[in-house]
N, C-alpha and C positions, 0 to 999 in steps of 0.2 A: 613645502610652503613655509615661509618664515613665520616666526611667532607674531610679528607685527601685522603681517598680511592676514593671518588667521584671526587676530583680534579685530581687525577692520571688518572682515567678513562676518564675524560673530555679532558685532554691533549693528551691522546692516540687516542681518537676519532678525535681530531683536526689534529693530525699527519697523521692518515689514510686519512682524507679528503685532506690534502695537497699533499699526494702522488697521490691520484686519480686525483686531479686537474693537477698535473704535467704531468701525463701520458696522460691525455686528451688533454692538450695544448702543451706540450713540446716534444713529441715524437710520432712516428707512426710506424706501422708495415712496411710501405714502407721504412723507414730509416733502420730498422733492415735488410730488404732484401738487401738494397744497401750496407751495411757494411759487411754482412756475406761473408766469404771467402777472405776478403781483409787483407793486412798486418796491416791496421789501427785498425780494429776490433771494435773500439768504438770511440766516439767523445770527445775530450778534452774540447770543449766548453760546452757540456752537463755535463761533469764531474764537471766543475767549477760551473755550476748552482746548482748541487746537493750539492756541498760544501757550497754555499751561503745559502742554505736552512738548513744547519747544519747537514745533514745526515752523512757526512763522519766523523764527530767528535762525533757521538753518544757513541762509546765505548772508546773514548779518555778521560782520566781523566781531570777534570777542570783545574788543575795546568798547564797542557800542552796545553791549548787552545781548549779543547773539551767540550762536554756537560756532560760527566760523567754519562750517562744514562745506561740502561741495555739491555740485549739481547731481552727482550720483545719489546722494542722500535725499535731496529734494525730489528727484525723479521717483524714488521708492515711495515717498508720501503721495506725490501727485498721481502715480499709477494706481496705488491702492484706493485712494479716494474716488478716482474716476470709475473704478469698478462699481461703486455704489452711487455714482452720479451726484456726489456731494456738491451742493450748489455754491458753497463758500468760495470766494475768488482767490484761491491760493496762488495760482500762477500770475494773475494780474497784479496782486499786491505784494506777495512775499518773494516774487521773482522779478517781474518787470519793474515795479516801483522801487523795491529794495535794492536791486542791482544798480539802477540809475542813481539813486540817492547815495549809496555807498561809494560809487565811483566819482562822486562830486568832490569839490575842493573846499566847501564851506564847513569847517570843522564844528563850529558852534551849532549849525543846523543839524549836522549828523549826530552830534552828541545829545541834542534835544529830541529829535524825532525818531532815529533808528531804534533806541530802546523802547519807545512807545509803540512803534510798529511791531517789534518782536513780542511785546507784552499784550498785543491785541487791543491797545488803548486808542491808537490812531490807525485808521484804515485809509491810506493814500492810493490814488490811481494815477497811472502815467498817461498823460494826454499828449500824444506825439503825432498821431495821424490826422490828415485833413481831407484827403480825397480818396474815393474808392479806387483801389488798384494801385495807388501810389504808396510803395512800401519802403522807400528810402527815408530813414529817420531825419535826414538832412533836408528833405524837400519841405520847406517851411515857408508859409506866407504870413502867418500870424506875426504881428509886429509888436516889439517891446520898445517903446519910445522912452529914452532916458529923460527923467525929470529930477528935480531936486529931491534927494533922499530916496530914489528908487527908480521904478519903471511904471509906465502906463501901457496896459495890454489891450490890443484889439485884434480880433480874428475869430475863427471858428475851428474847434477841434472836434473830431468825430471818431466813432468806433472805439470809445473808451470802455474797456472791460473793467468790471468791478466797480462801476461808478454809482450804482443804485444807492448805496449807503456810504459812499466815500466821504471822509471827513476833510480831505484836502486833495489837491491835484498837483502833480509835477508837470508843468506846462513848458513845452519847447517853443521858442520864439526867435525871430530875427531881431538883432539889435545892431543896426548899422550893417557891416559886412559879415558879422559873426553870429554865432548862436548862443543863446542863454537858456538855461534850464531853471525855472522859477517855481518856488513853493507857493501855492495859491490855496488858502483856506476856502472851504466850500461856501461859507457865508460872506465872502468878499463882495462888496458892492460892485455892480457891473458884470458879475459872472452869473450866467443863467444856464441851468442844466435841464435838458430834455432827454427822455429815454426812448430808444428805438428798439422795438421787440425783435427777438431772434427766434429761429425755428425751434430751439429747445426750451422756450419759455423764459429764458433770461433776456437781458437787454444790454445794448451798448448805449453809452451816453454821448450826447452832442452838447458840447460846452461852448456857448456863445459868450464872447468877451467884448465888452464895450466900455472902454476907459477904466478897466479894472486896475487898481493901484497895488503895486508890490513894493514893499520897502526894500532897501538895499540888503538887509540881512536875510531876505528871502531868496537871494540868488544862490542856487545850489551849485551851479557850475557855469562857466562861460568859455567861449572860444573852443580850442581843440579839446579841452577837457570835457566840455558839454557834448561835443560831437561824439567822442569816444564813449562817454557814459550812455548815450542813446543807442549807439551801435551795439554796445555790450549788452544792454538790457534787451534789445530786440533779439539778438542771437540766443541769449539765455532763455528768453521767453519761448522762442520757437522750439528749442530743444526740449523744454519741459512740457510744452504743448504736445510734442511727440510722445512723451511719457504718458500724458493723459489719454491720447489716442490709443496707446498700447493697453491701458487699463480698460478702455471702452471695448476694444476688440476682444480682450481676454474674456470678459464677462459675457459678451454677446455670443461668442463661440461656445462657451460652457453651457449657456442656456439652450443653444441649438442642439448640442450633443446630448444633453439630458432629455430633450424633447424627442430626439430620434430613438432613444432607448425606451421611452415610455408610451409613445403614440403607436397604437396597434391598428394595423390595417391588413385585411386578408388573413387574419389569424396570427400575425406575428409583428414584432416591432418594425417600424418603417426603416430603422437603422440597419436592418438585416439586408435591405436591398442594395445591391452592389453599386448602382448608379449614385445613390446618396452617400454611400461610403466613400466613393471617389471624390465627390464634392467636398465632403468633410475633411478628407486628407489634404486636398488642395488648399483649403482655408487654413488648416493647421500649419502647413508649410509657409504660407504668407505671414502668419502670426509670428512664427519662429524667425523668419528672415528679418522682419521688422524689429523684433526684440534684439536680435544679434547686432543689427546696425545701431540701435539705440545704445546698447551696452558698450560697444566699441567706441562710439563717439563720446559718450560721457566720460569714459576712462581717460581719453585724450584731453577733453575740455577741462577736466579737473587738474591737469598739469599746466594750465594757463598758457596755451599756445598763443601765437601772434594773431592779429586781427583777421588776416586772410584765412588762416587755418580754422579759426573759431567760426567764421561765417560759413565756410564750406561744410564743416561738420554739422552745423545747425541746419543748413538747407538740406543736407543729405538725410538727416533724421526726420525733418518735417515732411519731406516728400515721400519717403519710404513708409512712414507710419500712417500718413494720410491715405495713401493708396490702399494699404492693407486694411485699415479700419473701415474705409468706405466699402470695399469689396465684401468684407466679412459681415458688416451690419446689414448691407443690402441683401446678401444671400441668406442671412439669418431670417429675415422676413419671409423669404420664399420657402425656406426649409420648414418654417412653422405653418405654412399654408394660410388659409383664410384668417385664422386667429391672429396671425402676425400682423395683419393690416389694421387691427382694431386698436383704438387709443387705450382701451382698458388693459391691454396686454403689454407688459413692460419692455419687451424686446424693441418695440418701436421707439421708446425713449432713447435707446442707445444709438439708433440710427440718427435721430434728430441731434443728439449731442455730437456725433461724429461729423455731421454736416456742418454744424456750427464751428467746431474746432478746425475743420478742413479749410474754412474760409478765413479764419482768424490768423493773423500774422503770416499770410501768404499761402496761396494755393500751391499744390505740388508742381504744376507746370512752371510757375514763377521761380520756385526754389531750384528746380532742375536746371533752369537757364542760368541762375546765379551760380550754382555749383559748377556748371560747365565753364562759365566765364572765369571764375576764380582759379580753377585748375588749369585752364588753357594758358593763363599768364605764366605759369611756372614750368610748363613743358619744355621750354627752350633751355631751362636750367637743369635738365636731366631728369625731370619728372617731379611731380608734386609730392612733397614730403609733409605728411600731416603733422607729425611731431615725434621726436624720440624714435626715429626709424620706422614709424608707421606710414605706409604709403597707401594712397587711394587706389581703388580698383573697381571697375564696373561702373554702373550707373547708380544714382541714389534711389 
């Protein structure tokens, strides 16, 4: 291993340790229970602590006050936080919104808002989706009508993650035949936010826009740049959602294995029964397969492949990690027996979080179809090449 590679691995190990220390000292499942179902949803003081640790600026380029690191580093943080069900919207804000804004063309806006995002001073959310099951970021009916000095927005954006305490929204809209991505402060006249509760106690936002005015300097991107910024944000978000699912399944399986070792029946731990051992091994294999797919995909994504490769890898990760997390968390309930079905027992919170993440940014069936479509286009050219000699194989 080269010295540079060893240094990178060391830094990533230290990052994972800092996340583990944060979750051990700075948050509890009791805090998660207290915040779920409330309009606050998360704690701005904890958000600022995460900013101080540098995590919010991982994907923000260095010229804009960030660390300029990669998705692998962001996945380490997301996976570690997901193990503790930390409710702060890391993926929604520091991945989706940050990726979209950083890919924009408005330098003044980026120099103003990206450093504030990385510092935890401004919490934006990406408002891109409009209808259930419609996952193409370019499927937009919200209209941006050009007026003197800017745009007038009308439409409805739904399923906005991280919106409960968002300070601003990046809103995608149609302007003539093209797409624009607009910076909309939360208190803009004509913008009204409603919260829609989710299974895990969090909420999506529904943003109704009625003649909301955006000045010209609020245009983050337009045309092909806006379309690519949205596509990139979606793919990066899907990949890091896969990392969150990995964290959820990690902890749910750990809890189940601990229970099998301590729950005594017929005079011995139930983990001594071969049938339960076989189930535990099957779940462990699923976890390892998902983790391997995640790690391989992140390594390629951090080499900045083309849009098709990026999309295929994101879909592969989201599909694989969703399937594994749903299976592990559901069987975790069964392995715990009756206590696993009670709301007071924490393992059920992991199932609810897995269900929410599974639906967000595309169910596994949709992602498998997208993966198949993307790879099929390249088969006539001698096989799909992911990047740098990495070829796809098998199903996501």
